[in-house]
N, C-alpha and C positions, 0 to 999 in steps of 0.2 A: 118403411118410412111412414111417419105419421101423416094424418090428413092435413092438407094445406088449408089455411083460413085467410080471409081477406080482412085487413084491419078496418075498424069502423071509421067512417068519414068524420071530419071535424064539424063543428057547428057553424051556422051561418054567421053568427057574431064573430067567431074566431077567424073565419075567412075574410070578412070585411076588415078586421083589424090588420091582417097580413097585407091585404091589397092596399090599404092606406099607407102601411110602412114601405111598400114597394114603389109607391107612386113617385116619390122624389128621386131615389137612385135609378129607377127603371131597370131594364134588362142588364145593363152594365154592372149593376150592383148585386146581382143575384147571389154570387158566391160569397159575398161579405155579410149577408143577412141570414138570420136563423129561420124565420118564416115557418113556424111549426105546423100551422094549418095547411099551408100550401104543400109543404113537404109530405104531410100525411095524405093529402089528396093525390099527389103523384104516385105514392106507394099503392093506394087503393086502386088507381087506374092502371097500374103496371107500367108507369112511365119512368120510374127511377128505382134503383136498388140501394143507393148509398150516396154519400156526399159528392163523389166524383161526377156522377151523372145527374145530380139534382138540378143544377141550373138549366140544363137542356130539357129535363123533365118538366120543370115549372114553365118554361117557355112554350113547350108543346101543349101543356095543359091550358095555358092562357089563350093560345091560338085556337085550340078546339072550342074553348068557351066563348071567345068572341065570334067565331063562325056561327055558333049556336044562336047568339044574339042577332046575327044577321050581318053579312059583309056589306050589304047595301042599305041597312037600316041605320038611322042616326045613332041609336044606342050602341050598336056594334062598332060602327066607325069611330065614335068618340072613345070607346073603350080601347080600341086598337091604338089610337094616337096617344091616349093617356099613358100607356105603358111602353110605347115605342115599338109596336109590332108591325108598323108599316115601313116600307123602304124610306130611308133618309132620316128616320127618327130614333133609331136604336141608340145612338150616342148623343141625342139632343138633350138639352138642359130640361129640367122639370118645368121651367117657365114656358119654353118653346113647345113642349108636348101639351101642356095645359092650354096654351093659346091655340094650337092646332085643333084640339078637341073642342074648344069653345067655338071655333069657326064652323064646325059641323052644325051647331045649333044657331049660329049667327047671333051670338051673344058675347058680351064682354067676358074677359077671363074671371073677373070677380063674381059676376053673376053665375057663371058656370061653376065656380068653386063652391058657391053657397047652395046651388040648386041641382043642376044636372049631374055634377060630379058625384053627389050623394047617391043618385039613382044608378049611375054607372057602377059604383062599388057594390050596391045592393044587388043589382041584376047579374053582374058578373059572378058574384058569390053564388047566386041561385043557379047559374049555368054550371059552375064547377060542381055543386052538389048534385045536380042532375046527372052529370057525367059519372060521378062516383056511384050513384044509385044504379045507373045502367050497367056499369062494370060489375058491381056486386051481383046483379041479377044474372048477367051472362055467366059469371063465375059459378053461381049456384046451378044454372042450367047445364053447365059443362062438367060439374062434379060427378065422379063415378057413382053409379047407382049401387045398391047392395049386390054383392057378388062380383063387383069389379067392372060391370058393363057400363058403357056411357049412355046417358039418357037420350031419348029420341031427338030432343032439341039439339043436342050436341052433334049427333050423327047426321042430322039434316043440314048442318052448317050454320045454325043460328048464331053461333059464337064467332062467325066470320067477321063481324063488325067490331071485335075486340080491339083495344088500343094497339098501335103499331108495335111490332117487335121484329127482331132480326136474328138469324142464326146461320151457321155454316152447314152446307149440305151439297150433295150432288142431286141432279134432277133426272127423272125418268131413267134412261139406259146409258146416259153419257157419264164418263168418269171425271169430268172437270168439276172442281169444287167452286161453288158460288157462295157469296154472302147473300142469302135470300131475305129480302125485306117484305114483310106483310104490312103494307102501308100505302096510303095515297102518295102519289109522286111528289106532291107539293110539300110533304113533310121530310123529304130526304135532305140530309145534310152531309157536307164533307165528302162528297163523291165528285171527282174531278170532271167526269164526262157523263152526261145522261143522254141516252139514245132514244129518240122518239120515232115511231113508225108513221109514215105519211103516205099519201097517194103519189103516183108518179108525176103529178103536176106540182108536187111540193106545196100544196095548199093546205094549211093547217086548219083544224077545226075552229069554229067560232069560240070566242072566249067564254061564252055562257053555256057551251055544251059540256056535259060531264064526261068527256072522253079523256084519254091520256094526253092526246095532242092539245085539246082545248084547255085542260088543266095546266099544262106546261106553259102554254101561251099566256094564260091569265096570270100565272104566278110570276113569270119573268117580266111582265109588263111593268113599266115605271108609272107610278101614280102621283097625283098631286096631293096636297094636304086634305082635300075633300074625298080622296079615294077614287077619283076619276082617272082613267088611263090617259096619259099624255104622251106615251111612247110605246107603241106596240112592237117591242124590240124584235122578237123572233120573226114575225111576219115581215117587218121592214127589212131585216137583214137577209131573209130568204129571197125576197123580191130582188134585192141587190145582187145576190148570188146568181139568180136565174138570168138577170140582165148581163152580168159579166160573162156568163157561160153560153150566151146566145140562145137561151131556152124560155124567154118569157111567153107564157101562154101555151107552151109546148111540153110534152111529156119527156122525162128523162128515162134512161134505161133502168129497168127494175133492179134494185140492189145498190143504186147510186146513193152516196151519203154526202150531204151538204152540211158544213159547219156554220154555227152562229155563236155569238156570245151567249151568256146566261142571263143577261139583264139583271133584274132585281134578285135573282137567285144567287148572285155572287155573294150576297150577304149571308147565305147559308153554306158557303164553302163550295158551291158548284161553279165550275169555271168555263165549261163549254156544253153546248147542246148540239148533238149530231142528229140530223134529220135523215132517216133511212127511207127511201122511196121503194116501198114493197107492194102497195095496193094498186091494182090496175082496175079502173072503173069498167063495169060491165056495159056492153053496148045495147043490150036488149031489155035491160031492166035495171032498177035501182040496186046498188050494192057494188061490191068489189070482189076481185079474185086475187088470191095471194098464192104464189107457187112456193113450196118449201125451200127449193134450191135458191130462190131469190132472198129468202131469209138468211140462209147461210152466206150468200154473197154479200149481203149487207153487213153481217158480222165481220167478215174478212175486210171489207172496205172501211168499216169503223175502226178496226185495229190499225190498218195501214195509215189512216188519217191521224189517229192518235199518236202513232210512232213518229209521223212527220212533224206533228205539232208539239210533242212533249218537251223538247228542248227550248221552246220559246217562252216557257213559263218557269218561274222561280218560286217555289221548288217545281221540278218537272212534273208532268202529268203521270200519275201512277195507277189510277183507278177508273173503271168504266162500268156503267150500269145499263142493262138492257131490260125492256119490257117484254112480254110475250107477244112478239110482233105477229100481226095477222090474226090474232085470236079473237078480235072484236068483230067488226063488220066484214073482215076478210074471210071469215068462215073456216079458218084453220083451227083445229082442236088445240086446247092448251097443251095436251101431251105431245102433239106433233110439233108445235112451235118450240116447246121446251127442249125436245130431243134434237131438233136441227140446230137450235142455238147452242145447246150443250156440246154437241160434237164439233161444231165450228170453233167454239171457244177452246175446246180441248186441243185442236190442231194449232191454234194460235199460241196457247200457253206452252205447248211442246217446243215451239220455236223460241219463245220468249216468255219465261215464267215470272218475269218481274212485275206483271200486272196483277192487281187485285180486281176480280170481276164480281159485279153485283147483279142481282136479278130482282126486280120489283113486281109484286103481285098485289092486288087490292084486298083480297080477303083470304081467310084461313082455309076455306074450302078449296080454293084454287091451289094454295100451297100444298095441301095434303094430297091433291090430285096428281101433282107432278113430283112428289118425293115419296120415298118408302115409308117414312115416319114424319110426323110433325115434330116441333121442338120438344125436347124433354122437359116435362113439367114437374 
C-alpha cells in the first residue's frame, strides 16, 4: 500500500468565505451547502471521509475551533451563538443567532454585524487553520520511519491528542466486542445511554474540573444566551434521586446505578445518563478506592436499568457507553478496568445480544493499552 498523505489545508480567505456562507443557514443547512474550505479542513483533521459524514465533521470542527477561542471568552461565546452551537440555537433563525451573539458584546445586532461579526469569522478561521496545522504535525510525527518503525514521538503517545475516531474491537482478555471511541465524552453523539462513574455519595465533579464526571455535568447543563448555566441538570436530578431513595448525604452501596436525563446532550442524540457509584472515599487520606468487582456490579446494574427503561422510549434504547470506571483517582489500572467491564459486558450480551456497547477513552495511548492493535490505518 502506498504512503498516506494529508491534504493541504485551505487558505484563511477561503475559510472566511465558507463561514460567511454558513452563517445564515446554520447547522441545519450543512448538508445543502458545498463549503469546500470547511470540507477540506474536516478531511485534513480526520473528521470526515465523504459526503455522508461531512455535516457531523464540520460541526465537530466548529465546536473544536470555538473551544479553542474560549468557551468563556466573548469571542468564543459569540462564535458559538453565530452558528447555533449552543443548546436552543441549533434551529434558530439567522436573526436570532446574530442577536444572541450581539448580546454577548452588549451591542445592537447591526453594530455586531458591522464590527464584531467580522472578527468572529476571522478568528474562527484562524482557529480552524491551527487545528489543521496541529493534525498535520501529529500525522508527520506518527508516520512510519524508514524501515517501517514508528518514530519515538508516536511510540511515546504524542499522537494521543489526534482528532476523535472510533472502531470496533475487543479489549484486553474479554471476548465482548465494543465500539471504542477515542474521544472526549462531550463529543459523543447518538449513543442512547452514557454511564458515568461517581463516588458512593453520587456527588459529581465540579463543572470546571476536567474529569469525565465534570465534563458530562458541564455538557448536559442548560445555558442561557450568554453561556451561563441556568439548570445544572445532572446534579439536580441526582439530588432528587437521593431524596427519593432516602440517601441524601449518605452513601449508597458500591455498584449502585442512578439514572438521570441527558439535559442538553439530548441534542446530540444522547437520551440517558447513568451514574455508577463505584468510588469509595478513603478515610485516612485524600482519594478513593475502587474494587474491581464493584465495577462489574455497576455494569450489570446499568444493563438491568437499561432493560427496564428501554421500552419507555421511542425508538427503544439500544446502545450503552461505558468509561474505564475507576481508572482515574480510583487507582485501578486501565487494563484492569477494561477487563472487568469487558467480561461483565460479555455476560450481559450472552443473555441479550441486542445491545450495541460502546467504550470511550480520551486518548490513543489508552486505547492501544487495552487493545491488541490500534485501528488499521
